[in-house]
C-alpha positions in Angstrom: 10.9 -3.1 19.7 10.4 0.4 17.7 6.5 1.8 17.5 5.0 1.3 14.6 1.6 1.9 12.8 -0.4 -0.7 11.0 -2.3 0.0 7.5 -3.5 -2.1 5.0 -3.0 -1.1 1.2 -5.4 -3.1 -1.3 -3.7 -5.6 -3.3 -6.2 -7.3 -5.4 -8.9 -9.6 -4.0 -6.9 -8.9 -0.2 -4.3 -6.4 1.0 -0.5 -5.9 1.8 -0.3 -4.9 5.3 2.6 -1.8 5.7 4.5 -1.2 8.9 5.6 2.3 9.5 8.1 3.2 11.9 9.6 6.8 12.3 12.6 5.7 10.1 11.5 2.4 8.3 8.8 0.9 6.5 8.0 -3.0 6.8 5.8 -4.2 3.7 4.2 -7.7 4.1 2.3 -10.3 2.1 1.6 -13.8 2.5 4.8 -15.1 0.9 7.2 -12.2 1.6 8.4 -9.6 3.8 10.2 -6.4 3.0 12.1 -4.0 5.2 13.1 -0.5 4.1 15.5 1.4 6.3 17.2 4.6 5.3 20.4 2.8 4.2 19.2 -0.9 3.6 16.6 -2.9 2.2 15.7 -6.6 3.6 13.7 -8.9 1.5 12.6 -12.2 3.1 11.0 -14.2 0.0 11.9 -16.5 -2.7 13.6 -14.6 -5.6 14.9 -15.4 -9.0 17.3 -12.9 -10.2 18.8 -9.4 -9.0 20.0 -6.9 -11.5 21.4 -3.3 -11.7 20.6 -1.2 -14.4 22.7 2.1 -14.4 22.7 5.1 -16.8 24.6 8.3 -16.4 22.7 9.7 -13.6 20.5 7.0 -12.1 20.7 3.3 -11.1 17.8 1.1 -10.5 18.2 -2.5 -8.8 15.8 -5.1 -10.0 15.0 -8.5 -7.8 12.1 -10.4 -9.6 10.1 -12.7 -7.1 10.1 -16.4 -8.0 6.2 -16.6 -7.2 3.9 -13.9 -7.4 2.9 -11.8 -4.0 0.2 -13.4 -1.9 -2.0 -10.9 -0.4 -2.9 -11.1 3.5 -6.8 -11.2 4.4 -6.6 -8.0 6.0 -9.2 -6.6 8.6 -9.6 -3.5 6.6 -8.2 -1.4 3.6 -6.8 1.9 4.7 -5.1 2.5 1.3 -6.7 2.4 -2.0 -5.1 5.2 -4.2 -2.4 7.6 -2.9 -1.9 9.0 0.6 0.9 9.5 3.1 1.8 7.3 5.9 4.0 8.6 8.1 6.9 10.2 6.1 6.2 7.9 3.2 4.2 8.7 0.4 2.3 5.5 -0.7 0.4 5.2 -4.2 -1.4 2.0 -5.1 -2.2 1.3 -8.8 -4.3 -1.2 -10.6 -3.8 -1.7 -14.3 -6.1 -5.1 -14.1 -3.3 -6.7 -15.6 -0.9 -5.7 -12.8 -0.9 -4.2 -9.5 2.0 -1.5 -8.4 2.7 -0.1 -5.3 4.8 2.9 -5.4 6.5 4.2 -2.3 8.6 7.8 -2.2 10.8 7.6 0.4 12.1 10.7 2.9 14.6 12.8 2.1 17.1 10.9 4.6 16.9 7.7 2.8 19.9 6.7 0.3 17.1 5.8 -2.6 14.3 7.9 -4.1 11.7 5.7 -4.2 10.2 2.0 -4.9 8.1 0.1 -6.9 6.4 -3.3 -5.9 4.5 -5.2 -8.6 3.3 -8.9 -7.9 6.6 -10.1 -9.5 9.2 -7.5 -8.9 10.6 -5.2 -6.9 12.2 -2.1 -8.1 14.6 0.4 -6.6 15.5 3.6 -8.1 18.8 5.6 -6.7 21.5 8.0 -7.9 24.2 5.9 -10.0 27.0 7.2 -7.6 25.4 4.9 -4.9 27.0 1.6 -4.4 25.3 -1.5 -3.3 26.7 -4.2 -1.5 24.1 -7.6 -0.9 24.3 -10.2 1.9 22.4 -13.3 0.6 20.9 -16.7 1.5 20.4 -17.3 -2.5 17.3 -17.3 -3.9 15.7 -17.2 0.1 16.9 -14.0 1.4 18.7 -10.8 0.4 20.0 -7.7 2.1 20.9 -4.7 0.0 23.4 -2.3 1.9 23.5 1.4 0.2 26.6 3.5 0.5 
């Protein structure tokens, strides 16, 4: 088992749990688990759609949650604004009508950053990257990046 550190980022009335390992980040809510590794992303949550949007240089993957992310009851809140945890830059933004968690990944990752809202996961990467999916339809999805 990999050694990790736990952090809690504010998410409305509760928090989301971040587990930071040397080369991965796990994000947990009451109804979802996401694992971000250098070449893959695992989403264990009910989802309603996935789509890729591509222009000349950039590609964006969207995965929509079937139900809003529910916060955990956390023992503390470590992250409220912008900070670094391990090699990841974590930015929490609350605009009253929506919450955003932006995570900028290390240079060794094949995607630049991802954004989590209450309803979506968005992953931003170079257009030349290919995405391959393993799915248990609408319950679990693995995205492999090449």
